C-alpha positions as CSV (number, residue, x, y, z in Angstrom):
1,M,-10.0,2.8,1.8
2,S,-6.4,3.7,0.8
3,L,-3.3,1.7,1.5
4,T,-1.0,4.0,-0.3
5,T,1.2,6.3,1.6
6,A,0.8,9.8,0.4
7,S,4.0,11.7,0.5
8,P,3.8,14.2,3.4
9,P,6.3,17.1,3.7
10,E,8.7,14.8,5.6
11,S,9.0,12.5,2.7
12,P,11.7,12.5,0.0
13,P,13.0,15.9,-1.1
14,E,12.3,15.5,-4.8
15,A,10.7,19.0,-5.1
16,A,13.9,20.5,-3.8
17,M,16.0,18.6,-6.4
18,P,15.4,20.1,-9.9
19,V,16.7,18.1,-12.8
20,V,17.3,18.7,-16.4
21,R,14.7,16.7,-18.2
22,S,16.5,15.3,-21.2
23,S,17.5,11.9,-22.6
24,G,20.5,10.1,-21.2
25,V,20.5,7.2,-23.5
26,T,23.6,7.8,-25.7
27,L,26.1,5.5,-27.3
28,R,28.7,6.3,-24.6
29,S,26.2,5.9,-21.7
30,A,25.0,2.6,-23.1
31,L,28.6,1.3,-23.5
32,L,29.6,2.4,-20.0
33,G,26.4,0.9,-18.7
34,L,27.2,-2.4,-20.5
35,F,30.6,-2.3,-19.0
36,C,29.1,-1.8,-15.6
37,A,26.6,-4.7,-16.1
38,V,29.3,-7.1,-17.3
39,A,31.7,-6.1,-14.5
40,I,29.0,-6.7,-11.8
41,A,28.1,-10.1,-13.4
42,I,31.8,-11.1,-12.9
43,V,33.0,-9.3,-9.8
44,A,30.0,-10.0,-7.6
45,P,30.0,-13.8,-7.8
46,H,33.8,-13.9,-7.8
47,A,34.0,-11.8,-4.7
48,Q,31.5,-13.9,-2.9
49,F,32.4,-17.4,-4.0
50,V,36.2,-17.3,-4.6
51,M,37.5,-14.3,-2.6
52,R,35.0,-15.1,0.3
53,S,34.4,-11.4,0.6
54,S,31.2,-9.4,0.8
55,V,27.9,-10.5,-0.8
56,L,27.2,-7.7,-3.2
57,T,24.1,-8.7,-5.1
58,A,21.8,-10.6,-2.7
59,D,19.7,-7.5,-2.0
60,Y,17.8,-4.7,-3.8
61,F,20.3,-1.9,-3.1
62,S,23.5,-3.5,-4.2
63,P,26.7,-1.6,-3.5
64,A,28.1,-2.8,-6.8
65,P,26.5,-0.3,-9.2
66,F,27.3,2.5,-6.7
67,M,30.9,1.4,-6.4
68,L,31.3,1.5,-10.2
69,L,29.3,4.6,-10.8
70,F,29.6,7.0,-7.9
71,L,33.1,6.0,-6.8
72,V,34.5,5.9,-10.4
73,F,32.4,7.7,-13.0
74,L,31.5,10.7,-10.8
75,V,35.2,11.2,-10.1
76,M,36.1,10.5,-13.7
77,N,33.5,13.1,-14.7
78,V,35.3,15.9,-13.0
79,A,38.6,15.0,-14.8
80,L,36.8,14.8,-18.2
81,R,35.1,18.2,-17.7
82,A,38.4,19.7,-16.7
83,F,39.9,18.4,-20.0
84,R,36.9,19.3,-22.1
85,E,33.4,20.1,-20.9
86,T,31.6,18.2,-23.6
87,F,33.4,14.9,-22.8
88,A,31.8,14.5,-19.4
89,L,28.6,12.5,-18.8
90,T,25.4,14.4,-18.1
91,P,23.3,13.5,-15.0
92,Q,20.9,11.6,-17.1
93,E,23.7,9.6,-18.7
94,L,25.0,8.7,-15.2
95,L,21.6,7.4,-14.3
96,V,21.6,5.2,-17.4
97,V,24.8,3.6,-16.3
98,L,23.3,3.1,-12.8
99,I,20.1,1.6,-14.2
100,M,22.0,-0.9,-16.3
101,G,24.2,-1.9,-13.3
102,M,21.2,-2.3,-11.1
103,V,19.4,-4.5,-13.6
104,S,22.4,-6.7,-14.1
105,A,22.8,-7.1,-10.3
106,G,19.4,-8.7,-10.2
107,F,20.7,-11.8,-12.0
108,A,24.4,-12.0,-10.8
109,T,24.1,-14.3,-7.9
110,N,21.0,-15.0,-5.7
111,G,18.6,-13.4,-8.2
112,F,19.1,-16.2,-10.7
113,S,22.5,-17.6,-11.6
114,S,23.6,-19.2,-8.3
115,P,20.4,-21.1,-7.4
116,F,19.9,-22.0,-11.1
117,I,23.4,-23.6,-11.5
118,A,23.0,-25.4,-8.1
119,V,19.6,-26.9,-9.0
120,V,20.2,-27.8,-12.6
121,T,23.3,-29.8,-11.6
122,A,21.9,-31.4,-8.5
123,P,19.9,-34.5,-9.8
124,Y,22.8,-36.4,-11.4
125,L,25.5,-34.9,-9.2
126,S,24.0,-35.5,-5.7
127,A,21.8,-38.7,-6.3
128,T,22.8,-41.6,-4.0
129,P,21.3,-45.0,-3.2
130,E,20.5,-43.6,0.2
131,N,18.4,-40.6,-1.0
132,R,16.6,-42.7,-3.6
133,W,16.4,-39.8,-6.1
134,A,16.9,-42.2,-9.0
135,E,13.9,-44.2,-8.0
136,Y,11.5,-41.2,-7.5
137,F,12.8,-38.5,-9.9
138,F,14.9,-39.7,-12.8
139,A,12.0,-41.1,-14.9
140,H,10.3,-37.8,-14.7
141,I,13.2,-35.4,-15.5
142,P,13.3,-34.3,-19.2
143,E,16.7,-34.9,-20.7
144,W,17.0,-31.2,-21.8
145,A,16.2,-29.8,-18.3
146,V,19.4,-30.7,-16.4
147,V,23.1,-31.2,-16.8
148,H,24.2,-34.8,-17.2
149,D,27.6,-36.3,-16.4
150,Q,28.6,-36.9,-20.0
151,H,32.4,-36.5,-20.5
152,N,32.7,-36.1,-16.7
153,A,30.9,-32.8,-16.9
154,L,29.5,-33.0,-13.4
155,T,32.6,-34.6,-11.8
156,Y,34.8,-31.8,-13.2
157,Y,32.2,-29.2,-12.2
158,R,32.3,-30.4,-8.5
159,D,36.1,-31.0,-8.3
160,G,37.6,-28.7,-10.9
161,L,39.1,-29.5,-14.2
162,P,42.2,-31.7,-14.4
163,P,45.3,-30.1,-16.1
164,G,44.9,-29.6,-19.8
165,A,41.1,-30.2,-19.8
166,S,38.5,-27.7,-21.0
167,I,34.9,-27.0,-19.9
168,P,32.6,-29.6,-21.4
169,W,30.1,-27.1,-22.9
170,E,28.2,-29.8,-24.8
171,A,26.7,-30.9,-21.5
172,W,25.5,-27.4,-20.7
173,T,24.3,-26.2,-24.1
174,L,20.8,-27.8,-24.2
175,P,19.7,-27.0,-20.6
176,L,21.0,-23.5,-20.9
177,L,19.1,-22.8,-24.1
178,W,15.8,-24.1,-22.8
179,W,16.0,-22.5,-19.4
180,L,17.1,-19.2,-20.9
181,S,14.1,-19.2,-23.2
182,L,11.9,-19.5,-20.2
183,M,13.8,-16.7,-18.4
184,A,13.5,-14.5,-21.5
185,A,9.7,-14.9,-21.3
186,I,9.6,-14.3,-17.5
187,V,11.9,-11.2,-17.7
188,F,9.9,-9.8,-20.6
189,M,6.6,-10.4,-18.6
190,A,8.1,-8.5,-15.7
191,L,9.0,-5.6,-18.0
192,C,5.5,-5.6,-19.4
193,I,4.0,-5.4,-15.9
194,T,6.4,-2.6,-15.0
195,V,5.2,-0.7,-18.1
196,I,1.5,-1.3,-17.3
197,L,1.9,-0.2,-13.6
198,R,4.5,2.5,-13.9
199,K,2.2,5.5,-14.4
200,Q,-0.1,4.4,-11.6
201,W,2.8,4.0,-9.1
202,V,5.0,6.8,-10.1
203,E,2.6,9.5,-11.3
204,N,-0.8,8.8,-9.8
205,E,0.1,7.4,-6.4
206,K,3.5,9.2,-6.2
207,L,5.1,6.4,-4.2
208,V,8.2,7.3,-2.2
209,F,11.0,5.0,-3.8
210,P,13.4,5.6,-0.9
211,L,16.2,3.6,-2.5
212,M,16.4,6.1,-5.4
213,Q,16.8,9.2,-3.3
214,V,20.5,8.6,-2.9
215,P,21.4,8.5,-6.7
216,L,18.9,11.4,-7.4
217,A,20.7,13.5,-4.8
218,L,24.2,12.6,-5.9
219,I,23.7,13.7,-9.5
220,Q,22.6,17.2,-8.5
221,G,25.2,19.8,-9.5
222,T,27.2,17.5,-11.8
223,E,26.1,19.6,-14.9
224,T,27.4,22.9,-13.7
225,P,30.8,24.1,-12.4
226,P,32.6,22.6,-10.5
227,F,30.9,19.6,-12.1
228,Y,30.7,17.3,-9.1
229,S,27.8,16.6,-6.8
230,R,26.6,19.4,-4.6
231,L,26.7,17.0,-1.7
232,F,30.5,16.8,-2.0
233,R,30.5,20.5,-1.0
234,N,28.4,19.9,2.1
235,R,30.1,19.4,5.5
236,I,27.1,17.6,6.9
237,F,27.4,15.0,4.1
238,W,31.1,14.4,5.0
239,A,30.2,14.0,8.6
240,G,27.7,11.3,7.7
241,F,30.3,9.8,5.4
242,A,32.9,9.6,8.2
243,I,30.5,7.8,10.7
244,P,30.8,4.4,9.0
245,V,34.1,4.9,7.2
246,I,36.3,5.5,10.2
247,P,35.3,2.4,12.2
248,M,35.3,0.3,9.0
249,C,38.9,1.4,8.2
250,W,39.8,0.6,11.8
251,N,38.4,-2.9,11.3
252,I,40.2,-3.3,8.0
253,A,43.5,-2.5,9.7
254,G,42.6,-5.3,12.1
255,Y,42.7,-7.8,9.2
256,F,46.5,-7.6,9.5
257,T,46.8,-7.8,13.3
258,T,45.0,-9.3,16.2
259,T,46.0,-6.5,18.6
260,L,43.4,-4.0,17.4
261,P,40.0,-4.2,19.1
262,F,37.1,-4.9,16.6
263,F,34.1,-2.6,16.2
264,P,31.3,-5.1,16.5
265,Y,27.8,-5.3,15.0
266,F,28.6,-3.7,11.7
267,G,26.7,-5.2,8.8
268,N,27.2,-8.9,8.6
269,N,28.6,-9.3,12.1
270,P,25.4,-9.2,14.2
271,G,25.2,-9.8,17.9
272,V,22.5,-12.2,19.1
273,I,20.2,-11.8,22.0
274,T,17.8,-14.4,23.4
275,V,15.0,-12.5,24.9
276,V,12.8,-15.3,26.1
277,A,13.0,-19.1,25.6
278,G,10.9,-20.0,22.6
279,V,11.1,-16.6,21.0
280,P,13.3,-16.2,17.9
281,V,16.7,-14.6,18.7
282,F,17.0,-10.9,18.2
283,F,19.8,-9.7,15.9
284,I,21.8,-6.6,16.9
285,S,23.2,-5.4,13.6
286,F,23.9,-1.9,12.4
287,Y,23.7,-1.2,8.7
288,P,24.5,2.5,8.1
289,S,23.2,2.2,4.6
290,V,19.8,1.0,5.9
291,V,19.7,3.9,8.4
292,G,20.5,6.3,5.6
293,I,17.8,4.9,3.3
294,A,15.2,4.6,6.0
295,Y,15.5,8.3,6.8
296,F,13.6,8.9,3.5
297,V,10.8,6.5,4.4
298,N,7.5,7.8,5.9
299,L,7.3,7.4,9.7
300,D,4.2,5.3,9.7
301,V,5.9,2.8,7.3
302,L,9.0,2.6,9.6
303,A,6.8,2.2,12.6
304,G,4.8,-0.6,10.9
305,L,8.0,-2.5,10.1
306,W,9.4,-2.6,13.7
307,F,6.0,-2.9,15.4
308,F,4.8,-5.9,13.4
309,Y,8.2,-7.5,13.6
310,L,8.0,-7.4,17.4
311,L,4.4,-8.6,17.2
312,G,5.6,-11.5,15.1
313,M,8.3,-12.5,17.6
314,I,5.7,-12.5,20.3
315,E,3.3,-14.6,18.2
316,F,6.1,-17.0,17.3
317,G,6.9,-17.4,21.0
318,M,3.3,-18.0,22.0
319,F,3.0,-20.7,19.3
320,N,6.1,-22.4,20.6
321,E,5.2,-22.1,24.3
322,S,1.7,-23.5,23.7
323,G,2.9,-26.3,21.6
324,I,1.0,-25.3,18.5
325,T,2.8,-26.7,15.5
326,I,2.0,-27.5,11.9
327,P,3.8,-30.6,10.6
328,G,6.3,-30.1,7.7
329,Y,9.2,-27.7,7.2
330,D,10.0,-25.9,4.0
331,N,13.0,-23.7,3.2
332,Y,12.4,-20.1,2.1
333,S,9.4,-19.8,4.5
334,A,9.0,-18.9,8.1
335,D,10.4,-21.3,10.7
336,H,6.8,-21.7,12.0
337,A,4.4,-22.6,9.2
338,A,1.4,-20.9,10.8
339,V,3.2,-17.6,10.9
340,G,4.5,-18.0,7.3
341,W,1.1,-18.7,5.9
342,Q,-0.5,-15.9,7.9
343,N,2.1,-13.5,6.4
344,M,1.5,-15.0,2.9
345,G,-2.2,-14.2,3.3
346,A,-1.4,-10.6,4.2
347,F,1.1,-10.4,1.3
348,C,-1.4,-11.7,-1.3
349,L,-4.1,-9.3,0.0
350,L,-1.6,-6.4,-0.4
351,V,-1.0,-7.4,-4.1
352,I,-4.7,-7.7,-4.8
353,W,-5.4,-4.3,-3.2
354,V,-2.6,-2.7,-5.1
355,L,-4.0,-4.0,-8.4
356,W,-7.6,-3.1,-7.4
357,R,-6.5,0.4,-6.5
358,G,-5.0,0.8,-9.9
359,R,-7.9,-0.8,-11.7
360,Q,-9.0,2.3,-13.6
361,H,-5.5,2.8,-15.0
362,I,-5.1,-0.9,-15.8
363,R,-8.5,-1.0,-17.5
364,A,-7.5,2.0,-19.6
365,V,-4.2,0.4,-20.6
366,F,-5.9,-2.8,-21.8
367,A,-8.6,-0.7,-23.6
368,Q,-5.8,1.1,-25.5
369,A,-4.0,-2.1,-26.3
370,F,-7.2,-3.6,-27.8
371,G,-7.9,-0.4,-29.8
372,R,-10.9,0.8,-27.8
373,R,-9.2,4.1,-26.9
374,S,-6.0,6.0,-27.9
375,D,-5.8,9.0,-25.5
376,L,-3.3,7.5,-23.0
377,D,0.3,8.8,-23.5
378,D,2.7,6.0,-23.4
379,S,5.7,7.8,-24.9
380,D,7.6,7.8,-21.6
381,E,7.2,4.0,-21.2
382,F,9.8,1.4,-22.1
383,F,7.5,0.3,-24.9
384,S,3.9,0.8,-26.0
385,Y,0.9,-0.3,-23.9
386,R,-0.1,-2.6,-26.8
387,T,3.3,-4.3,-26.7
388,A,3.1,-4.6,-22.9
389,V,-0.4,-6.2,-22.9
390,F,0.2,-8.6,-25.7
391,G,3.7,-9.3,-24.5
392,L,2.3,-10.2,-21.1
393,I,-0.4,-12.5,-22.7
394,G,2.1,-14.1,-25.1
395,G,4.7,-14.6,-22.3
396,T,2.2,-16.2,-20.1
397,V,1.1,-18.7,-22.8
398,Y,4.7,-19.6,-23.5
399,A,5.7,-19.9,-19.9
400,L,2.7,-22.2,-19.2
401,L,3.4,-24.4,-22.2
402,W,7.1,-24.5,-21.2
403,L,6.2,-25.6,-17.6
404,N,3.9,-28.2,-19.0
405,Q,6.7,-29.6,-21.1
406,L,8.7,-29.8,-17.9
407,G,6.0,-32.0,-16.5
408,I,3.9,-29.5,-14.5
409,S,0.1,-29.8,-15.2
410,L,-1.5,-26.7,-16.7
411,F,-3.6,-26.0,-13.6
412,V,-0.7,-26.3,-11.2
413,G,1.5,-24.3,-13.6
414,A,-1.1,-21.5,-13.8
415,L,-1.3,-21.3,-10.0
416,F,2.5,-21.5,-9.6
417,L,3.1,-18.8,-12.2
418,T,0.4,-16.5,-10.7
419,M,2.2,-16.7,-7.3
420,V,5.6,-16.1,-8.9
421,F,4.3,-12.8,-10.2
422,F,2.4,-12.0,-7.0
423,I,5.8,-12.3,-5.2
424,Y,7.5,-10.1,-7.8
425,I,4.8,-7.4,-7.6
426,G,4.5,-7.6,-3.8
427,T,8.2,-7.3,-3.1
428,S,8.5,-4.5,-5.7
429,R,5.7,-2.6,-3.9
430,I,7.0,-3.2,-0.4
431,I,10.5,-1.9,-1.5
432,M,9.0,1.1,-3.2
433,E,7.3,2.2,0.0
434,S,9.6,0.9,2.7
435,G,13.0,1.0,1.1
436,V,14.1,-2.2,2.8
437,P,17.1,-3.5,0.7
438,F,17.1,-7.0,2.3
439,I,13.7,-8.6,1.8
440,R,11.9,-11.6,0.4
441,G,8.3,-12.8,0.3
442,P,6.9,-15.0,3.1
443,M,7.4,-18.1,1.1
444,I,8.1,-19.2,-2.5
445,A,5.5,-20.1,-5.1
446,Q,6.4,-23.8,-5.1
447,V,5.6,-24.2,-1.4
448,F,2.3,-22.4,-1.9
449,A,1.4,-24.7,-4.8
450,F,2.3,-27.9,-3.0
451,Y,0.1,-27.2,0.1
452,T,-2.8,-25.5,-1.8
453,V,-3.3,-28.3,-4.3
454,G,-1.9,-31.1,-2.2
455,S,0.8,-33.6,-3.2
456,A,-1.8,-36.4,-3.4
457,N,-3.5,-34.4,-6.2
458,M,-0.2,-33.9,-8.1
459,T,1.4,-36.4,-10.5
460,P,5.1,-37.3,-9.9
461,Q,5.9,-35.4,-13.1
462,T,4.3,-32.2,-11.7
463,M,6.1,-32.5,-8.4
464,T,9.5,-33.2,-10.1
465,G,8.9,-30.2,-12.4
466,L,8.2,-27.9,-9.4
467,A,11.4,-29.1,-7.8
468,L,13.3,-28.2,-10.9
469,T,11.9,-24.7,-10.9
470,Y,13.4,-23.9,-7.5
471,G,16.6,-22.7,-9.3
472,A,15.2,-20.3,-11.8
473,L,12.0,-19.2,-9.9
474,G,12.7,-20.1,-6.3
475,E,15.0,-18.0,-4.1
476,I,13.5,-14.6,-3.7
477,K,16.1,-12.8,-1.6
478,S,16.9,-10.9,-4.8
479,S,15.1,-10.7,-8.1
480,F,15.0,-8.5,-11.1
481,M,11.5,-6.9,-11.2
482,P,12.1,-4.5,-8.3
483,Q,15.2,-3.3,-10.2
484,M,13.0,-2.6,-13.2
485,T,10.3,-0.7,-11.3
486,H,13.0,1.5,-9.7
487,S,14.5,2.1,-13.1
488,A,11.1,3.3,-14.2
489,K,11.2,5.8,-11.3
490,L,14.6,7.1,-12.5
491,A,13.2,7.4,-16.0
492,E,11.3,10.5,-14.7
493,Q,14.6,12.4,-14.9
494,G,14.4,12.4,-18.7
495,K,11.6,13.3,-21.1
496,G,10.8,11.1,-24.1
497,W,13.6,8.6,-23.5
498,G,11.4,5.7,-22.3
499,R,11.7,3.6,-25.5
500,S,15.5,3.9,-25.7
501,L,15.7,3.2,-22.0
502,G,13.7,0.0,-22.6
503,W,16.3,-1.2,-25.1
504,V,19.3,-0.6,-22.8
505,I,17.5,-2.3,-19.9
506,G,17.0,-5.3,-22.2
507,L,20.7,-5.2,-23.1
508,A,21.6,-5.1,-19.4
509,C,19.3,-8.1,-18.6
510,T,20.9,-10.1,-21.4
511,A,24.4,-9.2,-20.3
512,G,23.6,-9.9,-16.6
513,L,22.1,-13.3,-17.4
514,L,24.7,-14.6,-19.9
515,V,27.8,-13.3,-18.3
516,S,26.9,-14.3,-14.8
517,L,26.0,-17.8,-15.9
518,Y,29.3,-18.1,-17.8
519,W,31.3,-16.9,-14.9
520,H,29.6,-19.3,-12.4
521,I,30.4,-22.2,-14.7
522,H,33.9,-20.9,-15.3
523,M,34.5,-20.6,-11.5
524,A,33.2,-24.1,-10.8
525,Y,35.4,-25.7,-13.3
526,T,38.4,-23.6,-12.3
527,Y,38.2,-24.0,-8.5
528,G,35.7,-26.8,-8.1
529,A,32.1,-26.0,-7.1
530,K,32.6,-27.8,-3.7
531,T,35.0,-25.0,-2.7
532,M,32.8,-22.1,-3.7
533,N,31.8,-20.1,-0.6
534,S,28.1,-20.3,-0.7
535,W,25.5,-22.7,0.8
536,W,24.3,-23.2,-2.7
537,F,27.5,-25.2,-3.4
538,L,29.1,-26.1,-0.1
539,L,28.3,-29.2,1.9
540,D,27.9,-31.4,-1.2
541,N,25.7,-28.9,-3.0
542,I,23.2,-28.4,-0.2
543,G,21.4,-25.5,-1.9
544,G,20.8,-27.6,-5.0
545,K,19.7,-30.7,-3.0
546,I,17.0,-28.9,-0.8
547,P,14.3,-28.8,-3.6
548,F,14.6,-32.6,-4.3
549,D,14.9,-33.6,-0.6
550,Q,11.9,-31.7,0.4
551,T,9.8,-32.7,-2.6
552,L,10.7,-36.3,-1.9
553,V,9.2,-36.0,1.6
554,K,5.9,-34.9,0.0
555,M,6.0,-37.7,-2.5
556,K,6.6,-40.4,0.1
557,D,3.9,-39.0,2.4
558,P,1.2,-37.6,0.1
559,F,-1.5,-35.2,1.5
560,G,-4.5,-33.3,0.2
561,P,-5.0,-29.5,0.4
562,D,-3.6,-28.4,3.7
563,W,-6.6,-26.7,5.3
564,I,-4.8,-25.7,8.4
565,R,-2.2,-23.7,6.4
566,L,-5.0,-22.3,4.2
567,L,-6.9,-21.2,7.3
568,C,-3.8,-19.4,8.5
569,F,-3.6,-17.8,5.1
570,G,-7.2,-16.6,5.4
571,V,-6.6,-15.3,9.0
572,G,-3.5,-13.3,7.8
573,A,-5.6,-11.8,4.9
574,G,-8.3,-11.0,7.4
575,F,-6.0,-9.2,9.8
576,M,-4.4,-7.4,6.9
577,W,-7.8,-6.1,5.8
578,L,-8.4,-5.0,9.4
579,F,-5.2,-3.1,9.6
580,M,-5.8,-1.5,6.3
581,W,-9.3,-0.4,7.4
582,L,-8.0,1.0,10.7
583,R,-5.4,3.1,8.8
584,A,-8.0,4.4,6.4
585,R,-10.6,5.0,9.1
586,Y,-8.5,6.7,11.8
587,T,-6.0,9.4,10.7
588,W,-4.1,9.0,13.9
589,W,-3.4,5.3,13.3
590,P,0.4,5.2,13.7
591,V,1.6,2.0,11.8
592,H,1.4,1.2,8.2
593,P,0.1,-2.4,7.5
594,I,2.8,-3.1,4.9
595,G,5.0,-4.3,7.8
596,F,2.6,-7.1,8.5
597,T,3.4,-8.8,5.2
598,V,7.1,-9.5,6.0
599,I,7.4,-9.8,9.7
600,N,9.1,-13.2,9.6
601,A,11.1,-12.8,6.3
602,H,14.6,-13.9,7.4
603,P,16.6,-11.0,5.9
604,I,14.5,-8.4,7.7
605,R,15.8,-9.6,11.1
606,Y,19.2,-8.1,10.3
607,M,17.8,-4.7,9.6
608,M,15.4,-4.2,12.5
609,V,17.7,-2.3,14.8
610,S,18.8,0.0,12.0
611,I,15.1,0.6,11.0
612,F,14.1,1.4,14.6
613,F,17.1,3.7,15.0
614,A,16.2,5.6,11.8
615,W,12.6,5.9,12.9
616,L,13.6,7.3,16.3
617,I,16.1,9.8,14.9
618,K,13.6,11.1,12.2
619,R,10.8,11.4,14.8
620,I,13.0,13.4,17.1
621,L,14.3,15.7,14.4
622,L,10.8,16.4,13.1
623,W,9.6,17.1,16.7
624,I,12.5,19.5,17.4
625,G,12.8,21.4,14.1
626,G,10.0,20.2,11.8
627,V,10.4,19.8,8.1
628,E,13.2,22.4,7.8
629,L,15.5,20.5,10.2
630,Y,14.6,17.2,8.5
631,R,15.7,18.6,5.1
632,K,18.9,20.1,6.5
633,A,19.9,16.7,7.9
634,Q,19.3,14.8,4.7
635,P,23.0,15.1,3.5
636,L,24.1,13.4,6.7
637,F,22.1,10.3,6.0
638,I,23.1,10.1,2.3
639,G,26.7,10.3,3.6
640,L,26.0,7.3,5.8
641,V,25.0,5.3,2.7
642,I,28.0,6.4,0.5
643,G,30.4,6.1,3.4
644,Y,29.3,2.6,4.2
645,F,29.5,1.5,0.6
646,T,33.0,3.1,0.4
647,G,34.1,1.0,3.4
648,V,32.7,-2.1,1.7
649,A,34.7,-1.2,-1.4
650,L,37.9,-0.6,0.5
651,S,37.5,-3.9,2.3
652,M,37.1,-5.8,-1.0
653,M,40.1,-4.1,-2.4
654,V,42.2,-5.2,0.6
655,D,40.8,-8.7,0.2
656,F,41.6,-8.8,-3.5
657,I,45.3,-7.8,-2.8
658,W,46.2,-9.4,0.5
659,F,43.4,-12.0,1.1
660,P,42.5,-13.3,-2.4
661,Q,40.7,-16.5,-1.1
662,A,40.3,-15.7,2.6
663,G,38.4,-12.5,2.4
664,H,36.1,-10.8,4.9
665,H,32.3,-10.9,4.6
666,I,31.2,-7.6,6.0
667,Y,28.2,-6.9,3.8
668,G,25.2,-8.8,2.6
669,I,23.1,-11.8,3.6
670,D,23.9,-15.0,1.8
């Protein structure tokens, strides 16, 4: 049985895009990439929280690296080559800059810094006699794990610094050092897993990686006269570019007057339709970038996404109409617990099958790491297989011991950490095949651990520790591992540069983590966290309070393993196995089961119209003109992506100049 989508002729056009296979890691590309990483770590949170503009880094195809790279460096490259040909960046160097920007974007806001800052400040900032946090949590919170209100650190954080005062860094130093040590281990473990699985995914299974088709197409032609992308010489590309740019520029003009009619349904301005009472509302939202990316996704995957989404809405409505409910509500999960746990079962089975399918390669990697064979070539990897295997083992041991010091028992810590990486691997795989930029797992690892073990079987220390991890390892709307796996795909464009690419990815991770944390803290003390435009910080730090409020409910009303939820988990896994079997058994089976894993993930609701639209267009084009017409139309859809990102960039520039703290949120799901 095979779950993998083999790349048929209508899949991405890599064969038609020859590249020069050489290393792109040079001093100048590393420095420009570092500049890109730092700029994203500053601009993205500032635009979202202070300017109240678009959300740039809460997805897996952030406009930010493309704004900096393809709207600046590609244009700059033409000027540099006109002055002196050797001054310009090669296509591989441009990819290095992009990779470093992508990796930094994984930490800039939702991926780590925003939830971490909100949660680590919450206990002593938001505790009140009414919520009784002091009674239930304070005795179990390690001193080094949270920020305390010494020297008014939390008061100034919430309200802003008084004139003449400076940021009280002494209150932040210890928590930052300890949590960053955990994140260093987690990030390194994710890199190790990427190294172990890269060859299986990229070379053996030849996965599609739709998100990377846009940058790979854009770099073509930049190494020969006239030294800019071949796409820029294609009228079809510019037609696609104009489709989103023209209405977006019209809407931007409307920022200054109320007399211009507004083009609705673009990006973060969805229409809402209530189909039937009890069924979730249907979002009407058009993301040109999603349409452009989805064009490179296999038809059965696109069909699976919209088919299972509609099936999930029907199921949700049937549960509501029949009165079937499961007590308890948890954020970062489906609104209906039965549906969320069903999807989690399918999601986990997907990860298990992915690892089982690659078992021969994984076994060979471990054998080489332990010295039982030496014939595997790992020269194109970020580091050696030995380093990856022992790094993964060492990182796991450190993370478990760290979580134990936080108060989490070793058993719960092991279960929790396993689910964290299941979510990382699963989301990476889904994005590699489906190209969906807005996605998250069916639930977070903390919720899975609570109901699988049961709060009655957890100590107060364990439950408090799990609540504290919501910040660093909780929100999964954006994370860093998919950025790493996509970087590994781009590494194909150079030969023998894997080791040096591993170093610059590590540099980008470090810059993204440290700079984004610094800038979040700087913004909070400058403007007051209570004014920062995100649900993490607004409404008295609501995003930081959720973990403790919901954990407190489980403390007050303890329960054992929730067998109803676990039954739903098993049912979901069973149906996933059935859909996988049907796809393997019948060649005509039209829908890919990968869509069943995320049918109720909140972000995907915003993309469904765009995904269906892309599926319909692609199907019609293939029916009319076959693969030849499909390939001829590719520049149009790449133009949609670049045109939409250009419109987002123009809107942000207008916000920066004329609406510095009253911007327009036209992109991204907060």
